[in-house]
Phi, psi and omega in degrees: 000131180299149180291139178271338178282135178297145175301145172266112190240140170238145175234131187231126169240196185281319188241001182058045183241306189249289189295311181293327180285326176295315178296319177303313181299311183294314183293321180294325177294335179269003174091010179278149172279106188229143169230153180234153186212167166247158180241001180281180178274335179217160171278123181248126176242149177301134179260191181294337175229151185305321184272006181233075179290159173266128184249140174225154172284148170300152183082359172286125183302140176304322180299318178296318178300314181299316179296317179302310186288326177294330177281319183295307184199079186301322181295314180300311186280342171282317181297318182275002173086000184293320179298322176297312180301314181296322176297316177299314184298319182290343173281343182266315180200165187290322189204161176291145180238149180262128183303319185295346179266358185265135178252002181289148178264143180234160173277319182221137173240121177260134174247159189251359174197159187298322180294327177289318176306313180299319179294317182294311180298316178301317179296314181295321180289332181279340180287151175288130179285131182245315186249346185060020174288130180285149171225130179270126177252120185234127177264126173244096183298131174212145177292152180272061172227166187298317184294311183288331175298320179291314180298314179296323179294325176293324175296315177300317179298317178298317178299316179298317180297318179293319178295321180297326181277347184291142177288323178216102185303320183300320184283329190254355190298315182299317180293320179297315179298319179298317179298317180288327174301313180297319183290319188260342184079002177266140175257153186239145166264143182213136172212162176249130173242175183225143177273000000 
């Protein structure tokens, strides 16, 4: 019998700006208990030149970032879509959060690129195990652009919906991932860690 409690889901990208926030938005609208995070050391936003990103500390409010950038160069940050992203993000939650600072337990953690997957798995494996509760870490590779963030988030949503309907997530996850791989053409990395 499928679980009636919503899955506890985390989505992690590098800066908690685009990919994780798009998935956060879609999953929360579908009724999932979801949190989103970044796994980098700083929040990195595209700057006026490719080699000069704008850096913020995690926990800096999205609203403050939006005001700063609108004051610095409104045309540049409107044109590259950053002001739009920041506006969307502040409607979802107050500020970007860093995964490594979270002590909450999840059923599934989705990452948005392999380097983030490596950071999340490394962090979970380095923590002292307290409850031995399993958490599935699944990487859904997506480019850090608006279109692929939406497409990848829809794949994450489909996986969550299928997992929510599963009678036993542990038994069916490998088969479920294989089915979605065949359907979407995306391949997934998957491992189990423990809290």
